[in-house]
All heavy atoms as a GROMACS GRO file, in nm:
protein
  562
    1MET      N    1   1.783   0.061   0.078
    1MET     CA    2   1.746  -0.050   0.002
    1MET      C    3   1.597  -0.015  -0.052
    1MET      O    4   1.504   0.020   0.010
    1MET     CB    5   1.738  -0.179   0.090
    1MET     CG    6   1.683  -0.292   0.022
    1MET     SD    7   1.675  -0.443   0.111
    1MET     CE    8   1.552  -0.420   0.214
    2ALA      N    9   1.576  -0.053  -0.176
    2ALA     CA   10   1.449  -0.032  -0.260
    2ALA      C   11   1.397  -0.176  -0.264
    2ALA      O   12   1.461  -0.265  -0.292
    2ALA     CB   13   1.464   0.044  -0.374
    3TYR      N   14   1.265  -0.186  -0.254
    3TYR     CA   15   1.186  -0.307  -0.260
    3TYR      C   16   1.064  -0.277  -0.318
    3TYR      O   17   0.984  -0.197  -0.276
    3TYR     CB   18   1.180  -0.372  -0.128
    3TYR     CG   19   1.105  -0.502  -0.126
    3TYR    CD1   20   1.154  -0.611  -0.184
    3TYR    CD2   21   0.981  -0.506  -0.056
    3TYR    CE1   22   1.096  -0.732  -0.185
    3TYR    CE2   23   0.920  -0.634  -0.057
    3TYR     CZ   24   0.971  -0.750  -0.125
    3TYR     OH   25   0.928  -0.862  -0.113
    4ALA      N   26   1.031  -0.347  -0.438
    4ALA     CA   27   0.895  -0.312  -0.507
    4ALA      C   28   0.816  -0.444  -0.510
    4ALA      O   29   0.872  -0.557  -0.532
    4ALA     CB   30   0.923  -0.273  -0.647
    5VAL      N   31   0.685  -0.426  -0.474
    5VAL     CA   32   0.598  -0.549  -0.479
    5VAL      C   33   0.473  -0.499  -0.554
    5VAL      O   34   0.425  -0.402  -0.536
    5VAL     CB   35   0.550  -0.584  -0.343
    5VAL    CG1   36   0.456  -0.697  -0.337
    5VAL    CG2   37   0.674  -0.620  -0.251
    6ARG      N   38   0.437  -0.599  -0.660
    6ARG     CA   39   0.316  -0.571  -0.738
    6ARG      C   40   0.201  -0.630  -0.656
    6ARG      O   41   0.211  -0.748  -0.614
    6ARG     CB   42   0.327  -0.626  -0.859
    6ARG     CG   43   0.219  -0.584  -0.960
    6ARG     CD   44   0.230  -0.651  -1.096
    6ARG     NE   45   0.131  -0.595  -1.175
    6ARG     CZ   46   0.130  -0.598  -1.307
    6ARG    NH1   47   0.240  -0.647  -1.379
    6ARG    NH2   48   0.029  -0.544  -1.373
    7GLY      N   49   0.089  -0.567  -0.638
    7GLY     CA   50  -0.015  -0.614  -0.557
    7GLY      C   51  -0.154  -0.556  -0.608
    7GLY      O   52  -0.151  -0.466  -0.690
    8ASP      N   53  -0.263  -0.615  -0.558
    8ASP     CA   54  -0.390  -0.576  -0.588
    8ASP      C   55  -0.454  -0.501  -0.463
    8ASP      O   56  -0.463  -0.557  -0.358
    8ASP     CB   57  -0.484  -0.692  -0.620
    8ASP     CG   58  -0.630  -0.651  -0.659
    8ASP    OD1   59  -0.662  -0.537  -0.673
    8ASP    OD2   60  -0.705  -0.746  -0.678
    9VAL      N   61  -0.482  -0.374  -0.480
    9VAL     CA   62  -0.538  -0.293  -0.359
    9VAL      C   63  -0.691  -0.291  -0.371
    9VAL      O   64  -0.739  -0.219  -0.290
    9VAL     CB   65  -0.481  -0.148  -0.378
    9VAL    CG1   66  -0.338  -0.140  -0.367
    9VAL    CG2   67  -0.529  -0.065  -0.506
   10ASN      N   68  -0.757  -0.382  -0.450
   10ASN     CA   69  -0.904  -0.367  -0.455
   10ASN      C   70  -0.968  -0.447  -0.334
   10ASN      O   71  -1.083  -0.442  -0.318
   10ASN     CB   72  -0.954  -0.433  -0.582
   10ASN     CG   73  -0.951  -0.329  -0.689
   10ASN    OD1   74  -1.003  -0.214  -0.666
   10ASN    ND2   75  -0.918  -0.373  -0.812
   11ASN      N   76  -0.882  -0.516  -0.262
   11ASN     CA   77  -0.936  -0.587  -0.144
   11ASN      C   78  -0.836  -0.572  -0.030
   11ASN      O   79  -0.728  -0.554  -0.056
   11ASN     CB   80  -0.970  -0.734  -0.186
   11ASN     CG   81  -0.852  -0.805  -0.236
   11ASN    OD1   82  -0.749  -0.814  -0.159
   11ASN    ND2   83  -0.845  -0.859  -0.346
   12LEU      N   84  -0.888  -0.594   0.090
   12LEU     CA   85  -0.809  -0.578   0.205
   12LEU      C   86  -0.687  -0.675   0.208
   12LEU      O   87  -0.577  -0.638   0.265
   12LEU     CB   88  -0.883  -0.600   0.338
   12LEU     CG   89  -0.982  -0.491   0.375
   12LEU    CD1   90  -1.066  -0.537   0.490
   12LEU    CD2   91  -0.908  -0.369   0.410
   13SER      N   92  -0.688  -0.790   0.157
   13SER     CA   93  -0.585  -0.880   0.165
   13SER      C   94  -0.457  -0.834   0.088
   13SER      O   95  -0.343  -0.874   0.112
   13SER     CB   96  -0.619  -1.026   0.132
   13SER     OG   97  -0.653  -1.031  -0.012
   14GLY      N   98  -0.482  -0.758  -0.025
   14GLY     CA   99  -0.372  -0.712  -0.106
   14GLY      C  100  -0.271  -0.625  -0.034
   14GLY      O  101  -0.156  -0.667  -0.017
   15PRO      N  102  -0.312  -0.516   0.019
   15PRO     CA  103  -0.216  -0.428   0.083
   15PRO      C  104  -0.160  -0.494   0.226
   15PRO      O  105  -0.052  -0.480   0.256
   15PRO     CB  106  -0.306  -0.304   0.118
   15PRO     CG  107  -0.404  -0.303   0.026
   15PRO     CD  108  -0.442  -0.434  -0.003
   16GLU      N  109  -0.242  -0.566   0.285
   16GLU     CA  110  -0.212  -0.635   0.411
   16GLU      C  111  -0.090  -0.737   0.386
   16GLU      O  112   0.016  -0.735   0.450
   16GLU     CB  113  -0.331  -0.704   0.482
   16GLU     CG  114  -0.296  -0.760   0.604
   16GLU     CD  115  -0.414  -0.822   0.679
   16GLU    OE1  116  -0.516  -0.863   0.607
   16GLU    OE2  117  -0.421  -0.823   0.800
   17LYS      N  118  -0.105  -0.814   0.273
   17LYS     CA  119   0.003  -0.914   0.239
   17LYS      C  120   0.121  -0.845   0.198
   17LYS      O  121   0.237  -0.881   0.221
   17LYS     CB  122  -0.046  -0.999   0.139
   17LYS     CG  123  -0.156  -1.103   0.182
   17LYS     CD  124  -0.198  -1.195   0.060
   17LYS     CE  125  -0.296  -1.288   0.114
   17LYS     NZ  126  -0.355  -1.374   0.002
   18LEU      N  127   0.103  -0.733   0.116
   18LEU     CA  128   0.221  -0.643   0.061
   18LEU      C  129   0.299  -0.594   0.189
   18LEU      O  130   0.426  -0.625   0.177
   18LEU     CB  131   0.175  -0.532  -0.020
   18LEU     CG  132   0.262  -0.442  -0.068
   18LEU    CD1  133   0.227  -0.416  -0.213
   18LEU    CD2  134   0.276  -0.310   0.012
   19TYR      N  135   0.242  -0.536   0.282
   19TYR     CA  136   0.318  -0.471   0.387
   19TYR      C  137   0.378  -0.592   0.486
   19TYR      O  138   0.486  -0.575   0.532
   19TYR     CB  139   0.233  -0.384   0.475
   19TYR     CG  140   0.215  -0.254   0.391
   19TYR    CD1  141   0.084  -0.211   0.346
   19TYR    CD2  142   0.324  -0.168   0.362
   19TYR    CE1  143   0.064  -0.088   0.262
   19TYR    CE2  144   0.310  -0.060   0.291
   19TYR     CZ  145   0.182  -0.016   0.240
   19TYR     OH  146   0.164   0.102   0.167
   20ALA      N  147   0.310  -0.695   0.505
   20ALA     CA  148   0.356  -0.796   0.586
   20ALA      C  149   0.483  -0.868   0.520
   20ALA      O  150   0.576  -0.897   0.593
   20ALA     CB  151   0.252  -0.913   0.600
   21ARG      N  152   0.478  -0.883   0.382
   21ARG     CA  153   0.595  -0.933   0.308
   21ARG      C  154   0.712  -0.835   0.314
   21ARG      O  155   0.822  -0.879   0.341
   21ARG     CB  156   0.563  -0.957   0.167
   21ARG     CG  157   0.529  -1.098   0.134
   21ARG     CD  158   0.498  -1.142  -0.010
   21ARG     NE  159   0.588  -1.080  -0.111
   21ARG     CZ  160   0.558  -1.064  -0.238
   21ARG    NH1  161   0.448  -1.104  -0.281
   21ARG    NH2  162   0.648  -1.019  -0.319
   22THR      N  163   0.680  -0.714   0.302
   22THR     CA  164   0.787  -0.615   0.308
   22THR      C  165   0.848  -0.604   0.441
   22THR      O  166   0.981  -0.600   0.460
   22THR     CB  167   0.739  -0.477   0.250
   22THR    OG1  168   0.678  -0.485   0.131
   22THR    CG2  169   0.850  -0.376   0.261
   23LYS      N  170   0.766  -0.602   0.546
   23LYS     CA  171   0.822  -0.589   0.679
   23LYS      C  172   0.913  -0.714   0.726
   23LYS      O  173   1.018  -0.705   0.777
   23LYS     CB  174   0.707  -0.582   0.786
   23LYS     CG  175   0.644  -0.440   0.772
   23LYS     CD  176   0.522  -0.437   0.872
   23LYS     CE  177   0.456  -0.300   0.857
   23LYS     NZ  178   0.336  -0.289   0.936
   24SER      N  179   0.861  -0.836   0.672
   24SER     CA  180   0.938  -0.960   0.703
   24SER      C  181   1.064  -0.976   0.630
   24SER      O  182   1.161  -1.010   0.672
   24SER     CB  183   0.861  -1.084   0.676
   24SER     OG  184   0.830  -1.106   0.537
   25LYS      N  185   1.071  -0.911   0.505
   25LYS     CA  186   1.186  -0.912   0.424
   25LYS      C  187   1.288  -0.804   0.464
   25LYS      O  188   1.408  -0.839   0.471
   25LYS     CB  189   1.155  -0.881   0.283
   25LYS     CG  190   1.277  -0.883   0.182
   25LYS     CD  191   1.233  -0.876   0.030
   25LYS     CE  192   1.344  -0.865  -0.047
   25LYS     NZ  193   1.414  -0.992  -0.076
   26SER      N  194   1.240  -0.691   0.509
   26SER     CA  195   1.339  -0.570   0.537
   26SER      C  196   1.344  -0.545   0.695
   26SER      O  197   1.423  -0.457   0.731
   26SER     CB  198   1.299  -0.454   0.455
   26SER     OG  199   1.178  -0.409   0.500
   27GLY      N  200   1.254  -0.595   0.762
   27GLY     CA  201   1.249  -0.570   0.908
   27GLY      C  202   1.165  -0.451   0.947
   27GLY      O  203   1.149  -0.418   1.069
   28GLY      N  204   1.112  -0.372   0.852
   28GLY     CA  205   1.028  -0.260   0.877
   28GLY      C  206   1.021  -0.168   0.760
   28GLY      O  207   1.079  -0.190   0.653
   29ILE      N  208   0.929  -0.063   0.775
   29ILE     CA  209   0.901   0.024   0.664
   29ILE      C  210   0.925   0.171   0.720
   29ILE      O  211   0.878   0.210   0.820
   29ILE     CB  212   0.757   0.010   0.610
   29ILE    CG1  213   0.737  -0.135   0.561
   29ILE    CG2  214   0.728   0.113   0.519
   29ILE    CD1  215   0.588  -0.156   0.523
   30ASP      N  216   1.015   0.240   0.648
   30ASP     CA  217   1.044   0.371   0.692
   30ASP      C  218   0.965   0.478   0.608
   30ASP      O  219   0.926   0.583   0.657
   30ASP     CB  220   1.186   0.407   0.666
   30ASP     CG  221   1.279   0.321   0.761
   30ASP    OD1  222   1.241   0.288   0.872
   30ASP    OD2  223   1.388   0.283   0.706
   31THR      N  224   0.930   0.449   0.481
   31THR     CA  225   0.857   0.546   0.406
   31THR      C  226   0.755   0.478   0.320
   31THR      O  227   0.778   0.373   0.275
   31THR     CB  228   0.964   0.612   0.310
   31THR    OG1  229   1.069   0.671   0.378
   31THR    CG2  230   0.887   0.717   0.219
   32VAL      N  231   0.635   0.534   0.313
   32VAL     CA  232   0.534   0.480   0.228
   32VAL      C  233   0.495   0.574   0.124
   32VAL      O  234   0.474   0.692   0.145
   32VAL     CB  235   0.408   0.449   0.303
   32VAL    CG1  236   0.296   0.401   0.218
   32VAL    CG2  237   0.431   0.346   0.418
   33PHE      N  238   0.499   0.534  -0.007
   33PHE     CA  239   0.472   0.612  -0.127
   33PHE      C  240   0.346   0.551  -0.185
   33PHE      O  241   0.362   0.431  -0.231
   33PHE     CB  242   0.593   0.623  -0.217
   33PHE     CG  243   0.548   0.703  -0.347
   33PHE    CD1  244   0.553   0.837  -0.349
   33PHE    CD2  245   0.511   0.634  -0.464
   33PHE    CE1  246   0.516   0.907  -0.461
   33PHE    CE2  247   0.482   0.706  -0.578
   33PHE     CZ  248   0.479   0.838  -0.568
   34ILE      N  249   0.232   0.612  -0.181
   34ILE     CA  250   0.112   0.563  -0.230
   34ILE      C  251   0.085   0.616  -0.380
   34ILE      O  252   0.064   0.731  -0.391
   34ILE     CB  253  -0.007   0.585  -0.152
   34ILE    CG1  254   0.030   0.505   0.000
   34ILE    CG2  255  -0.138   0.530  -0.201
   34ILE    CD1  256  -0.064   0.554   0.103
   35ASN      N  257   0.072   0.528  -0.465
   35ASN     CA  258   0.053   0.559  -0.611
   35ASN      C  259  -0.044   0.465  -0.672
   35ASN      O  260  -0.002   0.366  -0.694
   35ASN     CB  261   0.181   0.587  -0.685
   35ASN     CG  262   0.154   0.624  -0.830
   35ASN    OD1  263   0.069   0.699  -0.856
   35ASN    ND2  264   0.251   0.588  -0.922
   36VAL      N  265  -0.173   0.508  -0.674
   36VAL     CA  266  -0.272   0.409  -0.725
   36VAL      C  267  -0.331   0.475  -0.857
   36VAL      O  268  -0.342   0.595  -0.866
   36VAL     CB  269  -0.379   0.375  -0.627
   36VAL    CG1  270  -0.314   0.296  -0.507
   36VAL    CG2  271  -0.447   0.500  -0.576
   37GLY      N  272  -0.366   0.388  -0.932
   37GLY     CA  273  -0.435   0.445  -1.058
   37GLY      C  274  -0.471   0.337  -1.146
   37GLY      O  275  -0.447   0.218  -1.124
   38GLN      N  276  -0.555   0.362  -1.249
   38GLN     CA  277  -0.600   0.271  -1.344
   38GLN      C  278  -0.613   0.340  -1.480
   38GLN      O  279  -0.660   0.457  -1.493
   38GLN     CB  280  -0.727   0.223  -1.302
   38GLN     CG  281  -0.779   0.104  -1.369
   38GLN     CD  282  -0.902   0.033  -1.299
   38GLN    OE1  283  -0.965   0.104  -1.219
   38GLN    NE2  284  -0.921  -0.085  -1.338
   39GLY      N  285  -0.567   0.276  -1.583
   39GLY     CA  286  -0.576   0.332  -1.716
   39GLY      C  287  -0.710   0.316  -1.805
   39GLY      O  288  -0.705   0.301  -1.921
   40LYS      N  289  -0.813   0.340  -1.725
   40LYS     CA  290  -0.950   0.340  -1.799
   40LYS      C  291  -0.995   0.472  -1.807
   40LYS      O  292  -1.016   0.524  -1.696
   40LYS     CB  293  -1.038   0.229  -1.737
   40LYS     CG  294  -0.986   0.092  -1.740
   40LYS     CD  295  -1.101  -0.008  -1.682
   40LYS     CE  296  -1.052  -0.143  -1.696
   40LYS     NZ  297  -1.138  -0.236  -1.639
   41LEU      N  298  -1.032   0.523  -1.930
   41LEU     CA  299  -1.078   0.656  -1.941
   41LEU      C  300  -1.206   0.645  -2.020
   41LEU      O  301  -1.228   0.581  -2.106
   41LEU     CB  302  -0.967   0.745  -2.006
   41LEU     CG  303  -0.844   0.753  -1.927
   41LEU    CD1  304  -0.755   0.839  -2.025
   41LEU    CD2  305  -0.852   0.827  -1.795
   42ALA      N  306  -1.299   0.754  -1.990
   42ALA     CA  307  -1.421   0.765  -2.073
   42ALA      C  308  -1.473   0.906  -2.049
   42ALA      O  309  -1.458   0.955  -1.930
   42ALA     CB  310  -1.523   0.664  -2.041
   43PRO      N  311  -1.536   0.961  -2.133
   43PRO     CA  312  -1.608   1.099  -2.106
   43PRO      C  313  -1.713   1.075  -2.002
   43PRO      O  314  -1.762   0.958  -1.985
   43PRO     CB  315  -1.670   1.126  -2.243
   43PRO     CG  316  -1.596   1.047  -2.348
   43PRO     CD  317  -1.547   0.916  -2.280
   44ILE      N  318  -1.736   1.173  -1.926
   44ILE     CA  319  -1.823   1.166  -1.819
   44ILE      C  320  -1.958   1.121  -1.866
   44ILE      O  321  -2.029   1.028  -1.787
   44ILE     CB  322  -1.852   1.288  -1.741
   44ILE    CG1  323  -1.716   1.334  -1.665
   44ILE    CG2  324  -1.965   1.298  -1.648
   44ILE    CD1  325  -1.708   1.466  -1.597
   45ALA      N  326  -2.009   1.164  -1.979
   45ALA     CA  327  -2.151   1.121  -2.025
   45ALA      C  328  -2.155   0.974  -2.069
   45ALA      O  329  -2.261   0.918  -2.074
   45ALA     CB  330  -2.191   1.203  -2.150
   46GLU      N  331  -2.022   0.914  -2.090
   46GLU     CA  332  -2.030   0.768  -2.133
   46GLU      C  333  -1.978   0.672  -2.016
   46GLU      O  334  -1.952   0.570  -2.042
   46GLU     CB  335  -1.938   0.757  -2.250
   46GLU     CG  336  -1.993   0.835  -2.376
   46GLU     CD  337  -1.899   0.831  -2.486
   46GLU    OE1  338  -1.809   0.758  -2.483
   46GLU    OE2  339  -1.910   0.914  -2.575
   47THR      N  340  -1.953   0.736  -1.893
   47THR     CA  341  -1.911   0.652  -1.786
   47THR      C  342  -2.023   0.587  -1.716
   47THR      O  343  -2.111   0.648  -1.662
   47THR     CB  344  -1.841   0.744  -1.683
   47THR    OG1  345  -1.736   0.819  -1.741
   47THR    CG2  346  -1.787   0.672  -1.560
   48SER      N  347  -2.016   0.448  -1.718
   48SER     CA  348  -2.118   0.369  -1.650
   48SER      C  349  -2.109   0.370  -1.500
   48SER      O  350  -1.991   0.395  -1.462
   48SER     CB  351  -2.119   0.234  -1.713
   48SER     OG  352  -1.999   0.166  -1.675
   49GLU      N  353  -2.194   0.327  -1.439
   49GLU     CA  354  -2.185   0.303  -1.284
   49GLU      C  355  -2.080   0.206  -1.252
   49GLU      O  356  -2.009   0.218  -1.164
   49GLU     CB  357  -2.329   0.273  -1.228
   49GLU     CG  358  -2.324   0.257  -1.085
   49GLU     CD  359  -2.450   0.226  -1.013
   49GLU    OE1  360  -2.553   0.211  -1.087
   49GLU    OE2  361  -2.471   0.235  -0.896
   50GLY      N  362  -2.085   0.099  -1.330
   50GLY     CA  363  -1.980  -0.001  -1.316
   50GLY      C  364  -1.834   0.047  -1.331
   50GLY      O  365  -1.759   0.011  -1.239
   51LEU      N  366  -1.815   0.129  -1.421
   51LEU     CA  367  -1.680   0.187  -1.448
   51LEU      C  368  -1.650   0.276  -1.334
   51LEU      O  369  -1.534   0.279  -1.280
   51LEU     CB  370  -1.670   0.256  -1.581
   51LEU     CG  371  -1.539   0.317  -1.607
   51LEU    CD1  372  -1.422   0.229  -1.606
   51LEU    CD2  373  -1.534   0.402  -1.734
   52PHE      N  374  -1.748   0.370  -1.297
   52PHE     CA  375  -1.717   0.456  -1.181
   52PHE      C  376  -1.691   0.386  -1.058
   52PHE      O  377  -1.593   0.422  -0.991
   52PHE     CB  378  -1.848   0.536  -1.172
   52PHE     CG  379  -1.826   0.641  -1.045
   52PHE    CD1  380  -1.767   0.762  -1.076
   52PHE    CD2  381  -1.880   0.611  -0.931
   52PHE    CE1  382  -1.742   0.842  -0.963
   52PHE    CE2  383  -1.875   0.711  -0.818
   52PHE     CZ  384  -1.798   0.829  -0.854
   53ASP      N  385  -1.762   0.267  -1.021
   53ASP     CA  386  -1.745   0.186  -0.917
   53ASP      C  387  -1.601   0.121  -0.907
   53ASP      O  388  -1.534   0.131  -0.816
   53ASP     CB  389  -1.850   0.080  -0.889
   53ASP     CG  390  -1.979   0.139  -0.855
   53ASP    OD1  391  -1.986   0.251  -0.803
   53ASP    OD2  392  -2.080   0.066  -0.860
   54GLU      N  393  -1.565   0.081  -1.021
   54GLU     CA  394  -1.435   0.017  -1.044
   54GLU      C  395  -1.311   0.122  -1.026
   54GLU      O  396  -1.222   0.094  -0.954
   54GLU     CB  397  -1.422  -0.045  -1.191
   54GLU     CG  398  -1.286  -0.112  -1.213
   54GLU     CD  399  -1.283  -0.175  -1.348
   54GLU    OE1  400  -1.397  -0.183  -1.408
   54GLU    OE2  401  -1.170  -0.206  -1.401
   55LEU      N  402  -1.332   0.240  -1.088
   55LEU     CA  403  -1.220   0.352  -1.064
   55LEU      C  404  -1.211   0.396  -0.920
   55LEU      O  405  -1.106   0.415  -0.872
   55LEU     CB  406  -1.263   0.470  -1.163
   55LEU     CG  407  -1.246   0.434  -1.316
   55LEU    CD1  408  -1.299   0.541  -1.398
   55LEU    CD2  409  -1.108   0.398  -1.348
   56THR      N  410  -1.324   0.424  -0.864
   56THR     CA  411  -1.333   0.467  -0.724
   56THR      C  412  -1.274   0.370  -0.633
   56THR      O  413  -1.214   0.401  -0.528
   56THR     CB  414  -1.461   0.527  -0.678
   56THR    OG1  415  -1.555   0.424  -0.689
   56THR    CG2  416  -1.495   0.652  -0.744
   57SER      N  417  -1.299   0.246  -0.648
   57SER     CA  418  -1.253   0.136  -0.569
   57SER      C  419  -1.098   0.128  -0.575
   57SER      O  420  -1.039   0.119  -0.475
   57SER     CB  421  -1.305  -0.008  -0.634
   57SER     OG  422  -1.241  -0.112  -0.545
   58VAL      N  423  -1.046   0.143  -0.692
   58VAL     CA  424  -0.886   0.147  -0.705
   58VAL      C  425  -0.838   0.274  -0.633
   58VAL      O  426  -0.745   0.288  -0.555
   58VAL     CB  427  -0.849   0.127  -0.854
   58VAL    CG1  428  -0.699   0.155  -0.861
   58VAL    CG2  429  -0.882  -0.002  -0.893
   59LYS      N  430  -0.888   0.401  -0.694
   59LYS     CA  431  -0.826   0.525  -0.657
   59LYS      C  432  -0.853   0.563  -0.509
   59LYS      O  433  -0.778   0.629  -0.448
   59LYS     CB  434  -0.874   0.623  -0.744
   59LYS     CG  435  -0.814   0.597  -0.892
   59LYS     CD  436  -0.852   0.702  -0.997
   59LYS     CE  437  -0.799   0.652  -1.140
   59LYS     NZ  438  -0.831   0.750  -1.226
   60LEU      N  439  -0.972   0.548  -0.460
   60LEU     CA  440  -0.997   0.591  -0.323
   60LEU      C  441  -0.980   0.475  -0.217
   60LEU      O  442  -0.892   0.488  -0.128
   60LEU     CB  443  -1.145   0.643  -0.318
   60LEU     CG  444  -1.184   0.766  -0.397
   60LEU    CD1  445  -1.324   0.796  -0.392
   60LEU    CD2  446  -1.092   0.871  -0.360
   61LYS      N  447  -1.054   0.368  -0.237
   61LYS     CA  448  -1.044   0.260  -0.145
   61LYS      C  449  -0.908   0.203  -0.135
   61LYS      O  450  -0.845   0.167  -0.032
   61LYS     CB  451  -1.136   0.141  -0.178
   61LYS     CG  452  -1.158   0.031  -0.088
   61LYS     CD  453  -1.256  -0.068  -0.131
   61LYS     CE  454  -1.262  -0.191  -0.055
   61LYS     NZ  455  -1.347  -0.288  -0.108
   62GLY      N  456  -0.839   0.182  -0.259
   62GLY     CA  457  -0.710   0.136  -0.268
   62GLY      C  458  -0.601   0.228  -0.194
   62GLY      O  459  -0.518   0.171  -0.130
   63ALA      N  460  -0.618   0.342  -0.223
   63ALA     CA  461  -0.522   0.447  -0.152
   63ALA      C  462  -0.551   0.430   0.006
   63ALA      O  463  -0.445   0.434   0.074
   63ALA     CB  464  -0.546   0.586  -0.195
   64PHE      N  465  -0.671   0.434   0.043
   64PHE     CA  466  -0.698   0.434   0.191
   64PHE      C  467  -0.634   0.297   0.254
   64PHE      O  468  -0.567   0.302   0.356
   64PHE     CB  469  -0.840   0.435   0.220
   64PHE     CG  470  -0.879   0.413   0.365
   64PHE    CD1  471  -0.856   0.521   0.453
   64PHE    CD2  472  -0.919   0.299   0.413
   64PHE    CE1  473  -0.886   0.494   0.593
   64PHE    CE2  474  -0.948   0.276   0.544
   64PHE     CZ  475  -0.927   0.377   0.636
   65GLN      N  476  -0.667   0.187   0.184
   65GLN     CA  477  -0.615   0.062   0.248
   65GLN      C  478  -0.448   0.061   0.231
   65GLN      O  479  -0.403   0.011   0.338
   65GLN     CB  480  -0.682  -0.056   0.163
   65GLN     CG  481  -0.825  -0.069   0.194
   65GLN     CD  482  -0.886  -0.177   0.098
   65GLN    OE1  483  -0.990  -0.214   0.131
   65GLN    NE2  484  -0.826  -0.221  -0.005
   66SER      N  485  -0.387   0.121   0.142
   66SER     CA  486  -0.253   0.118   0.136
   66SER      C  487  -0.194   0.201   0.264
   66SER      O  488  -0.095   0.166   0.317
   66SER     CB  489  -0.200   0.180  -0.002
   66SER     OG  490  -0.237   0.088  -0.102
   67PHE      N  491  -0.261   0.306   0.281
   67PHE     CA  492  -0.219   0.399   0.384
   67PHE      C  493  -0.253   0.323   0.530
   67PHE      O  494  -0.168   0.329   0.617
   67PHE     CB  495  -0.296   0.537   0.384
   67PHE     CG  496  -0.265   0.626   0.502
   67PHE    CD1  497  -0.150   0.701   0.487
   67PHE    CD2  498  -0.345   0.633   0.609
   67PHE    CE1  499  -0.111   0.784   0.588
   67PHE    CE2  500  -0.312   0.725   0.702
   67PHE     CZ  501  -0.203   0.794   0.710
   68PHE      N  502  -0.369   0.272   0.535
   68PHE     CA  503  -0.405   0.207   0.664
   68PHE      C  504  -0.309   0.093   0.706
   68PHE      O  505  -0.268   0.081   0.826
   68PHE     CB  506  -0.545   0.136   0.639
   68PHE     CG  507  -0.597   0.076   0.755
   68PHE    CD1  508  -0.666   0.135   0.863
   68PHE    CD2  509  -0.593  -0.064   0.771
   68PHE    CE1  510  -0.718   0.075   0.970
   68PHE    CE2  511  -0.645  -0.131   0.893
   68PHE     CZ  512  -0.700  -0.058   0.994
   69PHE      N  513  -0.262   0.014   0.617
   69PHE     CA  514  -0.171  -0.092   0.651
   69PHE      C  515  -0.023  -0.058   0.649
   69PHE      O  516   0.061  -0.118   0.706
   69PHE     CB  517  -0.184  -0.221   0.560
   69PHE     CG  518  -0.319  -0.295   0.585
   69PHE    CD1  519  -0.419  -0.282   0.491
   69PHE    CD2  520  -0.340  -0.372   0.690
   69PHE    CE1  521  -0.542  -0.354   0.520
   69PHE    CE2  522  -0.445  -0.438   0.717
   69PHE     CZ  523  -0.560  -0.431   0.633
   70GLY      N  524   0.009   0.043   0.571
   70GLY     CA  525   0.147   0.097   0.554
   70GLY      C  526   0.194   0.198   0.675
   70GLY      O  527   0.309   0.205   0.697
   71VAL      N  528   0.101   0.264   0.725
   71VAL     CA  529   0.136   0.368   0.829
   71VAL      C  530   0.088   0.315   0.963
   71VAL      O  531  -0.030   0.313   0.989
   71VAL     CB  532   0.091   0.503   0.801
   71VAL    CG1  533   0.115   0.614   0.906
   71VAL    CG2  534   0.135   0.550   0.657
   72PRO      N  535   0.179   0.296   1.059
   72PRO     CA  536   0.127   0.251   1.198
   72PRO      C  537   0.060   0.369   1.271
   72PRO      O  538   0.100   0.471   1.280
   72PRO     CB  539   0.251   0.207   1.277
   72PRO     CG  540   0.371   0.280   1.193
   72PRO     CD  541   0.315   0.305   1.053
   73CYS      N  542  -0.059   0.333   1.322
   73CYS     CA  543  -0.140   0.434   1.388
   73CYS      C  544  -0.155   0.375   1.537
   73CYS      O  545  -0.206   0.277   1.557
   73CYS     CB  546  -0.273   0.454   1.334
   73CYS     SG  547  -0.262   0.527   1.169
   74PRO      N  548  -0.124   0.454   1.646
   74PRO     CA  549  -0.144   0.409   1.779
   74PRO      C  550  -0.297   0.432   1.822
   74PRO      O  551  -0.316   0.526   1.892
   74PRO     CB  552  -0.047   0.507   1.857
   74PRO     CG  553  -0.046   0.631   1.777
   74PRO     CD  554  -0.064   0.595   1.623
   75ILE      N  555  -0.369   0.340   1.791
   75ILE     CA  556  -0.509   0.344   1.822
   75ILE      C  557  -0.545   0.232   1.922
   75ILE      O  558  -0.494   0.126   1.923
   75ILE     CB  559  -0.600   0.329   1.706
   75ILE    CG1  560  -0.584   0.442   1.607
   75ILE    CG2  561  -0.750   0.313   1.741
   75ILE    CD1  562  -0.659   0.442   1.472
   0.00000   0.00000   0.00000
């Protein structure tokens, strides 16, 4: 069964809610495919600190949070 949910990975509640909804709907998660990105591009010389922070928030923090909530870790 495939199940797609659109969510915001910029904050902790996005991935947490996404995985909670998916687990409650299907009973569990067998596979996690993490695909994060954003369609904002600029030459390096024209990239502002704000744009850089926005891009790294989605691409790094978003991917980490998606992995953190999607893959059970016995800690």
